[in-house]
C-alpha positions as CSV (number, residue, x, y, z in Angstrom):
1,M,87.9,144.6,69.1
2,A,90.7,145.3,71.8
3,R,90.9,143.0,74.8
4,T,89.6,145.0,77.9
5,D,89.4,143.6,81.2
6,D,85.8,142.7,80.7
7,F,86.3,140.3,77.5
8,R,87.5,136.8,78.3
9,I,87.6,134.0,75.8
10,A,86.7,131.2,78.3
11,P,84.9,131.8,82.3
12,G,87.3,132.1,85.0
13,D,87.8,128.7,86.8
14,G,88.7,130.8,90.3
15,L,92.7,130.1,90.3
16,R,95.1,132.6,91.4
17,Y,98.1,132.8,91.5
18,Y,99.8,131.8,94.9
19,A,103.6,132.8,95.9
20,P,105.8,130.3,95.6
21,E,105.7,127.8,98.6
22,S,108.9,128.5,101.2
23,D,111.8,126.3,101.2
24,R,110.8,125.5,104.9
25,D,107.6,124.0,103.8
26,R,109.0,121.9,100.5
27,H,111.3,120.1,102.9
28,D,108.6,119.8,105.7
29,R,106.4,117.5,102.6
30,E,109.5,116.2,101.1
31,G,110.7,114.6,104.6
32,G,107.2,113.4,104.8
33,Y,107.1,111.6,101.3
34,V,110.7,110.1,102.8
35,I,108.6,108.6,105.8
36,L,105.5,106.9,103.6
37,M,108.1,105.5,101.5
38,L,110.0,104.0,104.0
39,L,106.7,102.3,105.4
40,V,105.6,101.1,102.1
41,V,109.1,99.6,101.9
42,L,108.8,97.8,104.9
43,V,105.1,96.2,104.8
44,L,106.2,95.2,100.9
45,L,109.1,93.9,102.2
46,A,106.9,92.2,105.4
47,M,104.4,90.9,102.9
48,A,107.2,89.1,100.6
49,T,109.3,87.4,103.8
50,G,105.5,86.1,104.5
51,Q,105.5,88.1,108.0
52,V,102.3,89.9,107.0
53,T,99.5,87.7,105.2
54,V,97.4,89.5,102.8
55,F,95.4,86.7,100.8
56,S,94.5,83.2,102.8
57,Y,94.0,80.5,100.6
């Protein structure tokens, strides 16, 4: 049996190919991740030095 556009092995999931993102979009997102990482490190450092109390006994 020949494959045609009507023949599908599995139902379509609705996903389509999107063009690759631009370098500017990727760099903007990477910058956001760097800022988020710095905030997490600062909070962990504050917890380690006792400036922020997470569990009060």
